[in-house]
KEGUBA-319749 format. One record per residue (C-alpha): x, y, z; residue in one letter. Coordinates in steps of 0.001 Angstrom, whole numbers, padded with zeros to 6 digits, always signed. Example, Ala and Ser with C-alpha at 12.3 -4.5 7.8 and 13.67 -1.06 7.14 Angstrom:
% residues 2
+012300-004500+007800A+013670-001060+007140S
***
This chain:
% residues 700
+000068+000048+000001M+002931+002223-000429H+001595+004609-003001S-002129+004208-002320T-002910+007825-001163L-000415+009442-003487K-001849+007741-006576N-005430+008701-005492R-004451+012367-005547A-001828+012388-008311D-003268+010001-011017T-002084+011536-014400P-005179+012716-016362L-005784+015337-019118P-005675+018208-016705S-003110+017978-013887S-004769+018747-010547P-002912+020421-007591T-001991+018334-004634S-005301+019245-003005G-007433+018289-005893E-008559+015220-007770V-010160+014686-011143V-013831+013344-011115H-013739+010085-012851P-017136+010524-014829A-016574+014031-016350D-012830+014902-015755G-013639+018095-013883T-011205+018992-011021I-012813+018595-007557Q-011492+019267-003904P-009669+016235-002591K-012172+015881+000319S-014900+015155-002065Q-013174+012482-004060S-014482+009275-002639L-017877+010913-002129H-018006+011661-005807L-017062+008189-006709L-019810+006679-004793L-022732+009031-005910D-021619+009741-009432G-021156+013369-008872G-024653+014075-007298S-024516+014548-003500R-027051+015931-001113E-025684+017858+001948G-027205+016932+005174V-026643+019050+008303S-025255+017129+011387E-028026+016170+013638S-027671+015737+017358S-029637+012495+016914K-027309+009490+017182P-027236+007221+014017I-026635+004300+016442I-028152+004144+019954S-028028+001143+022296I-029433+000717+025720R-028886-001913+028489N-027517-004238+025722L-026554-007754+026777S-025510-010827+024830R-025368-014286+026414R-024213-017562+024764F-024947-021031+025867A-021898-023010+026883A-021892-026536+028479G-025517-026192+029685G-024834-022781+031124E-025365-019107+029772S-022223-017103+029566V-022627-013274+029399A-020150-011703+026794V-021785-008250+026941L-023543-006730+030106R-025891-003795+030060G-023968-001712+027410V-025257+001805+026686D-023724+003587+023731L-024522+006419+021266D-022640+006964+017956I-023120+009998+015827H-022698+010435+012107R-019245+011335+010953G-017505+009987+014107E-014414+007929+013952M-014699+005543+016894V-012292+002969+018192A-013555+000068+020448I-010685-001299+022370I-010249-004262+024767G-008375-007305+025505Q-009343-010736+023874S-012561-011911+025284G-013678-008529+026422S-016647-008480+024060G-015582-005762+021602K-015948-008132+018445S-019426-009285+019689T-020420-005688+020123L-019234-004925+016527M-021139-007851+015239N-024315-006620+016901I-023801-003078+015725L-023285-004342+012063G-026504-006470+012430C-024563-009700+012010L-025650-010873+015414D-028621-010039+017736R-028491-008940+021294A-030024-011176+024070S-031551-008226+025887E-031771-004442+025351G-032579-002159+022516T-030665-001116+019431Y-031856+001857+017388L-030319+002505+013987F-031357+006071+012780D-034461+005836+015121G-035437+002399+013929R-035737-000447+016371D-033350-003285+014959V-034574-005762+017420S-037906-005941+015501K-036255-006695+012109F-036513-010062+010410D-033496-011693+008715A-034141-010037+005311D-034674-006557+006969E-031326-007031+008750L-029735-007963+005483A-031215-004806+003718A-029649-002791+006615L-026282-004317+006138R-026664-003796+002314R-027791-000134+002396E-025925+001314+005255H-022925-000714+006395F-019643-001558+004997G-017431-004209+006547F-013578-004402+006577I-012422-007603+008071F-009007-008646+009608Q-008685-011599+007231R-010197-009506+004290Y-013002-012256+003768Q-012855-012009-000150L-014479-014707-002314L-011607-016737-003698P-013368-017511-006983D-013946-013842-008037L-011518-011288-009121D-011021-007915-007402A-013715-006215-009571V-016375-008992-008997E-015620-008967-005223N-016231-005308-004998V-019469-005689-007014E-021010-008260-004661V-022806-005905-002348P-024356-003973-005519A-025450-007359-006910V-027610-007889-003920Y-028679-004323-003940A-030200-004760-007471G-027763-002315-009172A-027427-002147-012907E-024608-004278-014234A-022939-001254-016110T-023180+001139-013101A-021786-001232-010578R-019011-002287-012940R-018007+001369-013451Q-018292+002073-009743R-016223-001016-008804S-013451-000115-011275T-013415+003493-010193A-012931+002567-006527L-010231+000056-007149L-008500+002542-009429T-008630+005242-006864R-007327+002932-004230L-004250+002107-006353G-005424-001200-007827L-006023-000090-011453G-003673-002673-012699E-004950-005484-010317R-008699-005183-011284L-008959-008725-012628H-006579-010526-010075H-008133-013012-007861R-007339-012711-004110P-004688-015446-004095N-002697-013280-006651A-002907-010183-004477L-000788-008997-001424S-002204-008685+001929G-002434-004966+001558G-004031-005174-001857Q-006552-007552-000563Q-007376-005203+002307Q-007858-002406-000296R-010188-004555-002182V-012185-005099+001109S-012232-001303+001569V-013584-000836-001828A-016305-003398-001200R-017215-001596+001984A-017759+001571-000124L-019624-000048-002925M-023199+000612-001719N-022135+003900-000049G-020859+002684+003302G-022522+005143+005493E-021064+003341+008460V-017898+001390+008035I-017249-001365+010511L-013554-002485+010610A-012661-005468+012689D-008798-005388+013461E-008215-003966+009950P-004389-003818+010328T-004086-007001+012144G-002843-008843+009058A-000894-006098+007572L+002754-005073+007953D+003268-001859+009742S+003699+000392+006538H+000552-000865+005006S-001378-000617+008337G-000231+003138+008484K-001557+003658+004976E-004820+001858+005754L-005442+004120+008780M-004772+007093+006568A-007384+005911+004138L-009790+005335+006966L-009228+008877+008157K-009923+010208+004788E-013122+008280+004392L-014130+009766+007800N-013240+013158+006521A-015549+012470+003464D-018436+011951+005919G-018417+008191+006669H-018848+006982+010155T-015902+004785+011048I-016053+002202+013857I-012864+000235+014417I-012449-002687+016671V-008881-003047+017850T-006660-004193+020723H-003836-001893+019432D-003770+001333+021472A-001730+003087+018750K-004501+002514+016292I-007112+003666+018840A-005198+006938+019422D-005597+007827+015763Q-009453+008006+016172C-011540+010918+017486Q-013291+008714+020216R-012092+005732+022248V-014350+003275+023883I-012747+000703+026166E-014625-002659+027099I-013659-005094+029714A-015572-008065+030813D-018475-007169+028569G-019077-003580+030017A-017813-000275+028804I-015257+001064+031347I-014008+004131+029501D-015421+006503+026794D-013246+009412+025759R-012965+011971+023099T-009545+012760+021578I-010126+014915+018582G-012854+016715+016518E-014294+015951+013163R-012598+017844+010377E-015417+018156+007820T-019147+018809+007603A-021288+015582+007242L-022265+014447+003723E-024850+011574+003173R-023742+009456+000187V-026514+008289-002121E-027012+004603-002718M-026036+003149-006163I-028539+003372-008931R-031047+000371-008945R-032866-001295-011601K-036691-001178-011914P-038616-003738-009895G-039335-006216-012674W-035916-005977-014027R-034423-006462-010723M-036160-009677-010170G-035168-010984-013520L-031572-009827-013362D-031164-011165-009765S-032039-014659-011172F-029320-014109-013995G-026835-013070-011239E-027652-016145-009146A-027199-018260-012368L-023823-016806-013119A-022669-017286-009600M-023737-020881-009624A-021902-021500-012947L-018747-019816-011553R-018928-022047-008442A-019407-025151-010557M-016589-024218-012712G-014206-023513-009873A-014962-027135-008419H-015059-029182-011558K-014167-032535-010054L-016619-032125-007334R-019282-031042-009699T-018653-033947-012062F-018821-036490-009193L-022035-034853-008070T-023372-035350-011647M-022175-038856-011964L-025218-040501-010304G-027511-038401-012386I-025748-039214-015553I-025899-042949-014818I-029572-042738-013916G-030600-040738-016949I-028567-042864-019327A-030116-045884-017814S-033748-044704-018102V-033414-043392-021673V-031439-046418-022851A-034015-048956-021389V-036848-047077-022691V-035288-046912-026224A-034322-050695-026058L-038015-051554-025017G-039427-049391-027830Q-036939-050901-030384G-037725-054484-029293S-041468-053734-029447Q-041235-052381-032959Q-039152-055372-034041S-041730-057758-032712V-044557-055943-034115L-042823-055958-037565E-042249-059727-037300N-046036-060060-036449I-046905-058036-039606S-044631-060323-041675S-046910-063312-040848I-050148-061474-041608G-051485-058080-041012T-055234-057768-040110N-055416-061493-040217T-057624-064113-038377I-056561-067719-038576N-059166-070487-038146V-057758-073687-036439Y-059526-077025-035656P-060144-077862-031942G-060794-075671-028924S-057359-074077-028620G-053551-074517-029159F-053414-076760-026002G-056230-079177-027261D-054787-082682-027606M-057881-083699-029724R-057302-080996-032432S-055327-083369-034718G-058377-085624-034745R-060791-082775-035636V-061331-082926-039354R-064357-080796-039901T-062466-077742-041486L-063104-078228-045275K-062328-076292-048397P-065984-075273-048515S-065506-073393-045330D-062853-071365-047046A-065032-070741-050105E-067843-069423-047782A-065458-067255-045965L-064083-065862-049307A-067528-064600-050190G-068016-062318-047156Q-067667-058583-047210P-065061-058463-044675Y-062626-060823-046463A-060059-059114-048416D-058393-062458-049302S-058254-065920-047882I-055816-068932-048109S-056721-072399-047016P-053504-074255-045620Q-052303-077808-045024V-048779-078699-044159S-046196-081591-044190S-042628-082467-044150Q-040692-084039-046931A-037146-084432-048339T-036545-082123-051233V-034056-082916-053934R-032420-081327-056857Y-029905-083436-058660R-027575-084643-056128N-028710-082265-053441T-031140-083081-050844A-032560-081265-047869S-035363-081529-045494N-038027-078903-045939A-041600-077786-044702S-044243-078337-047422I-047181-075894-047035T-050231-076254-049259G-051774-072809-049679V-054308-070892-051838G-053640-068347-054546E-054239-065589-051745G-051748-066778-049346Y-048904-064558-050297F-051286-061547-050201Q-052624-062588-046843V-049315-062819-045180N-047723-059840-046914G-045003-061814-048732R-043063-060278-051464S-041481-062119-054537F-037783-061769-055223S-038219-063558-058611S-041017-065437-060552G-044700-065332-059428S-047183-066919-057230G-050071-069378-057965F-053275-068617-059803T-056790-069855-059282E-056381-072273-062135T-053204-073679-060386S-055471-074402-057331V-058361-075920-059175T-056148-078043-061458T-053938-079269-058547R-050932-078014-060447S-047625-079438-059577Q-045917-076051-059045E-043889-074719-056294A-042757-071463-054721V-039449-071629-052592L-038373-069167-049896D-034840-068012-049947Q-033811-070637-047253N-035003-073429-049581A-033187-071862-052528V-029911-071732-050648T-030287-075323-049341A-031103-076889-052696I-029390-074839-055448F-025979-075021-053901T-024155-074120-057110N-026022-070794-057592G-028469-072010-060297E-031569-069922-061162D-034330-071900-059494P-037068-070557-061772I-038181-073236-064200G-036274-075971-062434Q-037892-079377-061411V-037373-080480-057939I-038639-083716-056209M-040772-083483-053086L-040424-087029-051946G-041617-088891-055021K-043596-085995-056450V-041901-083836-059099P-042821-080140-059121V-041622-077113-061107R-040463-073977-059411V-042271-070817-060546I-041308-068348-057962G-039077-067399-055014V-040240-065274-052068V-038076-063441-049447A-037614-065097-046218N-040097-065020-043600Q-038987-063342-040261S-037672-065536-037518G-040949-064870-035688F-043064-068244-035285G-042144-071853-036085P-040510-072494-039255G-039274-069014-039751G-035656-070040-040422N-036301-073436-042055S-036470-074315-045695A-040069-073742-047020N-041745-074902-050080V-045245-073754-051085Y-047695-075577-053294M-051400-075284-054147P-053144-076791-051214Y-055253-078980-053521T-052163-080611-054830A-050656-081122-051353V-053906-082654-050233M-054318-084963-053183D-050848-085885-054289R-048744-085778-050953I-051139-086119-047944L-054146-087888-049440G-056706-085984-047032Q-059703-084085-047621S-059704-081576-044697Y-057662-078421-043990L-055169-077694-041189S-056185-074016-041058S-057776-071071-043023V-056216-067639-042994A-058579-064684-043545V-057140-061055-044332R-059746-058656-043134I-060213-055456-045203S-058617-052415-043708D-061904-050532-043355D-063497-053457-041253Y-063437-053737-037608D-061510-056777-036510M-063557-057714-033561D-066729-057659-035684T-065110-059670-038353A-064045-062162-035744E-067767-062455-034325A-069117-062918-037848E-066556-065655-038896I-067482-067439-035612T-071183-067262-036304E-070772-068399-039970L-068564-071403-039271L-070695-072537-036282T-073632-072405-038591R-071815-074425-041373L-070676-077007-038883H-074149-077713-037707G-074103-075500-034485G-070942-076942-033232T-067910-074797-032505Q-065134-077249-033238D-062681-074553-034238F-061017-071619-032576F-059705-068224-033951L-056379-066499-033636Q-056526-062746-034184N-053133-061365-035013T-054447-057915-033789D-054894-059454-030425T-051310-060869-030478I-050155-057269-031530R-052083-055759-028623T-050954-058485-026138T-047208-058054-027280I-047516-054203-026999Q-048965-054427-023435S-046305-056997-022376T-043589-054913-023766S-044888-051788-022226Q-045141-053552-018821T-041560-054939-019180L-040347-051510-020156T-042127-049947-017086L-040661-052527-014898L-037121-051989-015975I-037648-048232-016158S-038713-048322-012490T-035430-049922-011609I-033584-047226-013602A-035605-044598-011949V-034620-045934-008535I-030940-045476-009590S-031868-041871-010583L-033410-041171-007128V-030199-042630-005554V-028341-040280-007759G-030538-037459-006431G-029701-038460-003009I-026078-038257-003888G-026655-034699-005119V-028299-033795-001850M-025477-035308+000193N-022694-033560-001885I-024626-030243-001854M-024842-030531+001943L-021109-031101+001951V-020773-028101-000253S-022808-025953+002009V-020466-027052+004830S-017359-026224+002997E-018559-022970+001592R-019999-021675+005050T-017508-018781+005200K-018495-017872+001666E-022127-017762+002766I-021260-015714+005713G-019309-013045+003571I-022370-012858+001219R-024788-012294+004144M-022392-009751+005628A-022519-007643+002425V-026291-007844+002319G-027440-011059+000682A-030972-012024+001741R-031899-015582+002680R-033705-015762-000635G-030471-014925-002468D-028480-017715-000769I-031375-020204-001295L-031742-019275-004949R-028051-019481-005603Q-027609-023039-003972F-030956-024146-005487L-029849-023145-008988I-026429-024946-008539E-028391-028259-007757A-030757-027840-010584V-027811-027031-013045L-025900-030086-011802V-028838-032258-012431C-029837-030629-015679F-026372-030847-017073V-026006-034361-015697G-029441-035266-017421G-028199-033827-020813A-024826-035798-020496A-026733-038902-019463G-028929-038581-022610V-025572-038338-024774G-024279-041388-022800L-027457-043351-023698S-026825-042689-027280F-023197-043887-027002A-024543-047011-025173L-027100-047595-027907G-024284-047466-030533Q-022241-049792-028665G-024959-052258-028112L-025933-052221-031777S-022363-053056-032643V-021880-055690-029865L-025249-057405-030001V-026589-058451-033409S-030240-057557-033995G-030359-055114-030948A-032337-052243-031766R-032869-048947-029826L-035611-046520-030867V-035241-043140-029017Y-038194-040781-028752S-038240-037028-028233A-040784-037453-025410E-038599-039860-023358S-035505-037536-023793I-037523-034417-022748V-038990-036182-019854L-035551-037504-018646A-034104-034073-018696V-037174-032641-017038V-037175-035302-014405S-033370-034573-013637A-034258-030904-013153S-037118-031726-010871V-034850-034030-008883I-032497-031065-008521G-035099-028928-007226I-036375-031719-004812V-032994-032959-003567F-031367-029383-003818G-033937-027683-001731F-032783-029060+001659M-029044-028082+001154P-030141-024619-000182A-032468-024094+002732R-029772-025139+005131S-027347-022583+003511A-029925-019790+003593S-030592-020260+007365R-027008-020024+008364L-026374-017311+011172D-024009-014737+009522P-021661-014330+012466V-021245-018068+012923E-020681-018587+009329A-017878-015929+009014L-016085-017535+012101A-016149-020987+010424R-012731-021972+009092E
***
């Protein structure tokens, strides 16, 4: 602090002032030196206030007791004290005398156990926590022995903090902060953090912060205790000049040399005032300094949120590892939820596509009472005439009678086992099968029992091993020669026979030439798209019951019912697995709460500093709550990204794995993470906001 005061008076500017003058930072005009800091504070507009005999601070019969080991220990006992505007007062005493406790009560950091405290005629004992914060913010400035600067902020940002909580405009507070630091000789250290400043420089930052909102009353707790003797002298010279500018200065010290430089000395011993003496007179008339310019009410609320957001981001950036570890549980939980839902939806779509491949809007008629009926093989009442009757109904888009058998298929020297399925000309339409080459059967093929065959790709691969074109080739089904007229794409793996070699022939040819039977194994009916499936099912039942003489010796399989059942089952399984994933998300939320509680414990002193310079409980609550929500929101977004990476990895490692991501599930996951931040972050935030300022400041 060697050149502090000299620089403040002699800063080179366009017009060189005399030794008793300074240049106004806003308009460049030369002003008397005694007005310099005042002009920095109110932007050149000041209001003269005549000194009043009414004290700005008045306490009567004030006591402060603390609980210790089940007993009550009195630190202050019946203190009476008046302090007038413009005084420079030293409160001295030995350690444990109660002088620091008195200063904390005067600065509204602590409350008296008994007695009255009037500030400018207002009874402070009736103020709630936010009213006390407003009093600290608008009337007091604190200079602490250990500087109490926020380590994550640079010098300008530290000085701005009181104005942030006062709702000042960003430009105005930045200009004032810069001007104050420049006048205090820190123009080249504006953007240095505390750990890059010397002790004297940090203390000057602390002085600038005390002046930021006006600093009508400046409370200095052992202000020279951590400084060397030269820096201490310069700080005292600065405090004297501030007093000359109209600031009321209250210094708590145990150093008699510091006290002798004040106008009034109050000595405390054992919690009581034992001496109150006047040494000198005030040098100037009193000046009341105006508060920094505030934003309009609606903008103040909006910008206060923005400031809290910026503080939260800065705090997260300053503790990157802790922030990442806090996020980790949320990231894993969100990634699990999104990936599981995507996997469930992908699996469901794959199954539904497989169902579509064996018939869309299809009702299959089988003999017997159900798939478990042991007698179904002996029920031979399903006839081709039933299929013809069904084909004439308005709901039937197409039908296909069906019989099946097994046989050995030979082509030249190659043989393979194959499933032989006798079908009608509408089979490939009913089941949505597409041809890769050739064509299907015609009505003539069915009526003439034509020895024609359609192969699937599995059969082609098994029989034509040398890559021959199968169309037109003659193959042997057992002892029956047939000519290949078409090849269809493979049926999906869903259902029996999906991966075997399949040969299709007209059902009449299979019944007559291979099986020697007159009854059908099943009839597939494709329902028209504009017809209700349930209605069609009821009408099919009614028709066949009538054709079978009133006996229902058949049962129906509705593929739409299968689809619905699989959808329902898939959704249930997805819900079950998602519930497990949500539990992990909740566990992650509890982790956030625990780490935020630890964060509150670690940052107790920071909270105390913010409260000392005027932060309301709501400001502290908002900042920590925003931090928790940000951690969870960013963790949620990272979790979504991780789920995409997991999906890609799963697709590569597991053949056939399919994940389908939906915007709804992603948005829901991120919103859920934010809600978890609010729910689990509220308790730590509330805990932080309810800390007692004086206890928080004392925490190491």
